[in-house]
C-alpha positions, 0 to 999 in steps of 0.5 A, a space after each residue: 692197785 688197779 684203778 677204779 673205773 671213774 678215774 678217767 672222768 675227773 676232767 669234766 667231773 671237776 667242772 660240774 661237781 661242787 664238792 664243798 656243797 654237801 653237809 659232810 666233805 665225805 659226801 661230797 668226795 663220795 658224790 665225785 666218785 659216784 658221778 665219775 663211775 656212773 658217767 663212765 657206765 652209762 645205761 649199766 646197773 649201780 653194781 655194774 658201774 661201781 664194780 665191787 661191793 664197797 663201792 656199791 654200798 657206798 652208792 646206795 649209803 649216799 643216795 639214802 642219805 638224808 642230808 643229800 638231796 638233788 639241790 646239793 647234787 645239782 648245784 655245782 652243774 648249775 654253776 657250770 651252766 652259768 659259767 658256759 652261758 656268761 661265755 656265750 654270745 646272743 640270745 639263749 633259749 631256755 626250754 621247759 618241759 615235764 616229764 614222767 619216770 614211771 616204775 613197777 612196784 608193789 608198794 606205789 606209796 613209798 614212790 607216789 603216783 603219776 596218774 590212772 590208766 584205764 585197764 579195761 572192763 571186767 567180766 561184769 563190764 566195769 570199767 577197771 583202772 591202776 595206778 601208775 607209780 612214778 615221778 614227775 620232773 620239770 626240767 629247764 634246759 639252756 641252749 644256744 640259738 645253734 642248738 648246743 646245750 649249755 646245761 640245765 638251769 632249774 629242775 623240779 621233781 614231784 609225786 603225787 599222793 593222790 591222783 586228781 582227776 582234771 576232767 572231773 574236777 571241771 565239773 565242780 570248779 572253774 579252774 581259772 579261778 583257782 590261784 595258780 599257786 595252789 595248782 601243779 602248773 605253778 612249776 612253770 613260773 618258778 622254773 622261769 624265776 629260778 633259771 632266769 635268776 641262775 643265768 643272770 642276764 634276764 634280757 638274754 633269755 628267751 623262754 620256751 614252752 609247749 602248750 601246756 605253758 600257755 598260762 596268763 601268769 607266766 606271761 605276767 611273770 616274765 614281763 615282771 622279771 624283765 625276761 623273755 618268752 615264747 609260747 605255743 598257745 592253745 588258749 583262744 583268749 579276749 583281745 583288744 576292748 574284750 568283744 572279740 578273741 585272738 582268734 578273731 584278730 588272726 583270722 582277719 589278718 592278712 598273710 605277711 609271707 610265705 616259708 619252706 621248710 623241710 619236714 619228715 614223716 613218721 617213716 623218715 621221709 623227707 619232704 618240703 612244706 610251705 608255711 603261710 605266715 601271719 603276724 600281729 601285735 595285739 592286746 590280750 586281756 586276762 580271764 574274766 575271773 582274774 581281770 582285776 588280779 592281772 593287767 592287759 598285755 601287749 603281745 605278739 601272736 605268730 601263726 605259721 600254718 600249711 595251706 594243704 593237709 599232707 597225706 602222710 603226716 599232721 598238718 603244720 599249725 603252729 600258733 605262738 605268742 611272745 613278748 619279743 617284736 616281730 616287725 618283719 618276715 625275717 624275725 617271724 622265721 628266726 622266732 619259727 627257728 627258735 620254737 623248733 628248737 624245743 624238741 631238743 628238751 625231749 631228746 634230753 628226756 629221752 637221754 635219761 630214759 633210754 641212755 641212762 635207764 632211769 625207769 629201769 632202777 630198782 631203788 625203793 623210795 622217791 628220794 633215792 630215785 630223785 637223787 639218782 636221776 639227778 645224777 643222770 641229768 648231769 651225765 645225760 646233759 654231757 652226752 647231749 652236749 658232746 653230740 651237739 657240740 660236734 655240729 655247733 662248734 666242731 672246730 673247737 680244741 679237743 681240750 674242751 670236751 676230752 682229757 689228754 689221755 683221752 685224746 692219746 687213746 683214740 688216736 692209738 686205737 681209732 685209726 684216722 680215715 683221712 689222716 691226722 689233719 684234723 686232730 687239732 679239732 673236737 669234731 675229729 675225736 667225737 666222731 671217733 668216740 661215736 665210731 667206738 660205739 658203732 658209728 660207721 662214719 661213712 661219706 654220707 652218713 648223718 653227724 653221729 647221734 646220742 646212742 652211738 656217743 653214750 656207747 662210744 663213751 662207755 667204751 672209751 672208759 673201758 679202754 682207759 681203764 684197761 690202759 691204766 691198769 696195763 701200765 701198772 701191772 706190766 710197766 712202760 
């Protein structure tokens, strides 16, 4: 019998799948096979990944099974993330962000909505709007300070049954007086707690978020669970005795130093930007409507901005808040570098949409789509991990990411450009996988990216399937 596509992936699937966590052992086995099949056919449809009707039908039944949810699917990966975290050293950054998956459906009520879109005006000049059908996902990705993604530490999915127009709501109520538990923004607090509890040692975690996470309750939660945070702020809060704001204090603060960084404009052209850096330890006050609920906090405020406005890109102007001490310019630059790694979670979300093509899937209900996206989260992490492993830990052994068969096939089908000397390093084989995906590996080329990696992984799977099938049909 010719082996089904997916059998080559047992090495990494074993680490990321908890078969015993499902309500029925048969569901665990089905998930194991489905994970291997989808992992070997990134961006392909379910029928293409499964190869025949029996496996395709089994996949659809698994995704629609009422006894399966994203918690079951991700539990093994969460444990693997914890294990990789335990083997790492130093601070680990937990990157938080929200993304939207939109779908074209005639009956959006079976999936839910994300927001309303202005569709222009009709013939009578009236403004038209249509509802965007979709699912929202708030994810928390653990990465080392070298940028190596260790895995997801928390994920939350939801969809809206009714669109809440925030602009209209502000006219009726003061949003700062609404308890955080009644807002969608409570997801930031929940993921901070869940990821910190999963990883175990709270003092090693630094939770990083963009301006949407600038929530006073989040700062208080971080201190309550003894973990750290580094947040980009957009709110000019009251400070000190309440007669002035953080903005007032930082305007009067002296410039502690200057730092040069390399930046790129929209066309990819690089240039050097000089940042003026200020930092102060300040007492921040909670919102006026919540001063009886939450205490003042002593936090570090860090500002980094360009003096002059550049011609071809936006001016860099970062305002950060952290509970970590910043006493020297070295500390300040370190925190800026940590926050700059936040974009990696956006790259991860891009892999889910562009690489796994999550938004092209035709499943009809939110529950089925969430189960499939949860699988894509694990597959997408693996692609991202292999891409960054080549940069963060190139001298690791090949066995860390590849099976013995995969190494042998890469050596046979992808010739060494500089001889076999690099065969003891994982970077040697990651570049070979990228070459299968179209990476040219010229002397001045940058390291391979995610696109060539997901193409190369799929091609390697096809090569291994052909090799195993050939041996079974023809013989040794």
